[in-house]
N, C-alpha and C positions, 0 to 999 in steps of 0.2 A: 432811570427806571420810574416808570409812573406809579403812583400808589393809587390804589382803588378803594372804594367805599367798603367793598366786601373784606377787604384786608383789615380795615379798620374794625369792621364788626366783628370779624374773627378774633381780633386781639381782645376787644372787650368782652366777648363770649368767654374768654379765659380768666377773666378778672372777677373776683368775689367781692361783692359789697360787705364790708365786716359785719355791719348791722342787720342785713336781710338775709345773708348767707347765700344769696343768689348772684348771678352775674347781671351786668346792666342791660344786656339785650333781653334776657328772659323777662325782667321786670319792665321792660319797655321803657326804661328811664332814659336811654340814649336817643336823643332826637336831632333832627336837622343836622345830620353829619354832612360837612362840605369839605371837599378836597380840592386844593388849588396848587398843582404842581406838588411841592413837597409840604405845603401847608396845610394842616388839618385842623378844622374848627368844629365843635359840637356843643350843644346844650344838653345838660344832664338835669332831668326833673325827677327828683326822689319822691316816693309816696308817703314820707315822714318827714316831719321838722328836722332840720339838721345844722342850724346856726353854729353849733360848737365844733361840729366836725366837717363842715363843707370844705374847710381849706385841705385837711388831710384828704378828702375824697378827689378834689379836684387835682391835687399833686399826684395822687396814685394813677389816676386815670391819665394825665398828661404823659406821665413817665411810661406808662405802658404803651401808649400810642406811638411814643418815640422809639420803641424797640421793633417797630414795622420797618422792613428795609425801604429807604428812599424818603422817610418822612424827616424833615428839617425842624418843623416847629409844630407844637400842639396847643391848642387853648380851649379848655372847657369851662362853660359857665354853669356853675352848679346851683340850681334853685329846688324849691320843693313846692308840692301842691297837696294839700290834705283834702279828700272829698269824703262825702256823706255815704256810710254805710248802711246795710240792711238791719233791721231790728226785728223784734219779735212779730209774728204774723197779728195782722189787725190792729196794731198800735201805730199812731200817727207819729210822726217826727214833730220835734217841738220847733216852732218859727225861730230862726236865728241860731239854731244850733245843729252842727253837722253830725257829731258822735258824742254819745254818752257814756262815760266810763264809770261804772258803780264800783266804789270800794268797800268790801264787805268783810266781816268776820263773824265766825259763829258765837263768839263771846266778847264781853267787853274787857278792856284793860291790856289788849295785845299791842296797842299803838297804832290802831286803824287811822284815827284822825290825824295823827302826824304823818303817817304814810300818804294819806290822801292830800294834804295841803303840800307836802314836799314834792309829790308825783305832778301836781297842777303847776306849782312852780318851776318845776325842772322842764316840763312841756313848754311853758312860756320862755323859759332861758333858751330853748331850742328854736325859738321864733314863732311858735303858734300862739293863736288867739285863744285864750283858755278862761273858762268860767269855774267857780266853785259853789256847789250847792250844798249847804249843811242840812241833810235830811234827818238828822238826830234832833226831833222835836223835844224829847225829855230831857236831853243834855247836850245842847249846842255849845260847840266849842270853838268853832272856826273864827267867829268875831274876835276873840282872845287872840289865837293864833296868827290871825292875819294882821292884828293890831289895828282894827277898824273900829271907830266909835261913831255915835250919831244914829240917825234913823234915816231910811230910805225915802226918797221923795216919790210922790204919786201925782203927776202933772193932771191926770184925767180922773183921779179918784178911784180907778179901777185897778190900773197896772202900775209896778213898781219898777223904778229906775234900780239897776243893780249897783251896790256899793263897790266901791275899788280899794283895793289893797295889793301892794306889791306888783301892780299891772294885772292883776286878775280882777273879772267881775264876779262879784260875791253876793249870795243872798242867804240868809238864815232866819229863823224864827228868833234867834237872839236879838236881831237889829230891831225887833217890833215890841219885844216884851222887856220889862225890868229885870236885870241880872239875878236879882234875888227871888224873883216869882216862880214857883214851881208849877209846872205844866200837869194839872190834874185833868187830863182828858182821857177819854174812852178811845178805843182804836179807830172807828169811823171818823171822829173829828180829826185825829191825828192825820190819817190818810187824806182827808180832804184838805187839810192845812198844807200838807205837803204838795199835793197837786197844784193848788194854787200858787205856792211859791215857785214851782217849776214853770207853770203855763202863763202866770200874770206878772213875771219878770220880764222886762224888755231886753232880753238878751242881745247883745249886737254882734252878730257875724262870727260866732264862736266854732273853731275847728273842734275843740273838746270841751265838754262839761263834765268836771269831776264832781261825783255825787258821793258825799260822806255819808253812808247809810248807817242807821242804828244797829247796833250789835244784835245778834240773834237770828232765828229763822221762823219768827212767829207770823201773825196775821198780818202786821203791818209791813214786813219785809216781802210777804208773798204777794201782797197787793201791788206793792211798788213794782216787784219784778214783772207782774203781769200787765200793769197799766202804764209805767214809764218806759219810753222807747230806748232801752238799753243796747248799746253796741256790742258791749263786752264787759265783763266783770273781773276784778282783780280781788284775790282772798289774801288777806293778812292773818298771819297766826305767829305763834312763838314755838320753839322746838319741843315744849312741853307736851307730854301726852293728853293732857286734859283740855289743852287749848286745840290740839289736833283733832280730837274727836269732834268738836263743835264746828271747826273749820271744814271739816269733811261734810258735814251737815249743809253748811251754807254753800258748799260747792255742787253738791247734789241738787240743792233748791233751784238754783240757776239752770242747771242742766234739765230739770223737769219742766221748766218754763220757756225752754229754748234760747237761753241768753248763752253765747260762747263764753268759756272761762279764758281769759288772756294769760293767766298765770297766777302764781303764789309768791308772796313776798315773805320773808321770814324776818321778824323782828327778833331783838335781843339774842342773836345768834350766839354771841360770844361777849363776854365782859373783859375788858382790858383796864387792869388797875392804874389810876391816874396817878399813883404814887410811884409805883416799882415796874409798871408795865407787864406784870404777870396775867397770862391770859387764862380765863377760866370758862368753862360752858356751863353756867349756873342752871340753865333751863333744860339741859340735855343737847344732844346734837343730832343733825341728819334728818330730823323729823319732818321738816318742809320739804325736803328733797324726795324721801321715801313717799310722802303723800302725793307728790308729783308723778313719780314712776307708777303708783297704783293706779292713778286716774289719766295717765297719759297727758298731762297737762306741763306748761313750762314752769320751771323754776327761776323766777325773775331775778332773785337776789336775795341775800342775807345783810342785815345790818346789825352792828354791834349794840350792846347795852352802852350807851355813852350817855353820860350826864349832861352834855352839850346840847344833845338833840332835844332832852327835855327843857333845858334852860331857854334854848332859842325859841322854841314853840311857846313857852310861858310868856316870854317878853315880847311876843308879836312879831319876831323877826325868824321864821324857821330857817333851818340851817342851809337851804339851797341859797337864799339870799343873805344871811348872816354871815356865812364864811364860805363863798362860792368855790373857793381853791382847795377846801378841805377833801379828805378822803370819802367822809359821809357824804357831801354834797355830789361828788363823782359817783358814788354807788346810786343815788336817786336819779341822776341824770342817765345813767347806764339803763336803770329800771325803766325810766320814762321812754328812753329811746326804743326799748324792746316792746313796751306797750303800744307806742306809735307804729312801729313795724307790724306788730300782730294785728292791730286794727286796719292797717293798710292791706293786710292779706285777706280780710274778710270779703263778702260779696258786697259790690257797690249797690246803693240804693237809686233805682231808676224811678221811683215814684213820682218825683218831680218832673219828669221829663214826658210823661204819658198824660193826655187828657183823661179826665174820669168820665165814663161812658154811662149816661142815666136813660134807662128805658122806661117809657111812660106808656101808660094805656091812654091812647087818644081816640 
């Protein structure tokens, strides 16, 4: 009994990718299907980085194909490709950067910077090329969290080479000023400094640039949301009502300027006592999920109030790299995978493929 390509496609149509929640034919991930008697081979190109789960996906696909009558062997080569996606109208993409993910919160103290750095490190652990831009000019924390010391080089006197930490390309005002120096700048200076950090850093072929935004929804955040080509935003909150009120404001700000909301991360969801293991929801519960239901956005995940998350960030080795096998690191990786999938679902940017047409009076 000869096997046909249509039978293989039909089998793959029944198989759901646990990360995209779609089948491999709908997402056009299955390519180059070859049938040679009872042997089937194909390439699977995922729209999100999947280094940690590619083995599981390969096994799942091969097992499914082997259920087709007449198939003796199946081999699937699993790779991934991250492409550039559309941003706000009238905003140009940054050279060397395919996608910019803004991590924001309405208020400070909710663990936004810790979430941003672990999200960036988790995307890198999945095989993506990732950068980290510390946009918090008044309180830069990424140099400490990434354990990076020293100053960036500027071979041409205009552009900066990104600093490197745990495989991430990073830039922060914290690399350029003394750690004790307060930034007594007004809004326009801060905005200008940030645009320079973004545009004058020689980013090298990044799939994702994670931007750790300053807390709040004031002039600086609005200017950034309008001038920086953001692919999508992640909102960080705690379950506490006070934090949620401000997180909602942050979400609405991005909606107003046409930036898609990739989802909400809830920090400090639950406290587990390090002595007795007793679980307590100190800041309330379910706030992040209720907010997501109200606005029709995805709840990306909840993280515990855990002393190790704080200790790891303070020592310059965030949880994803300090203890990659921990439950916390796994939660960050799950969040990162969902963020990557959500970015992959957005409209693709075609601006680089079309020549610009200039009409001149002659």
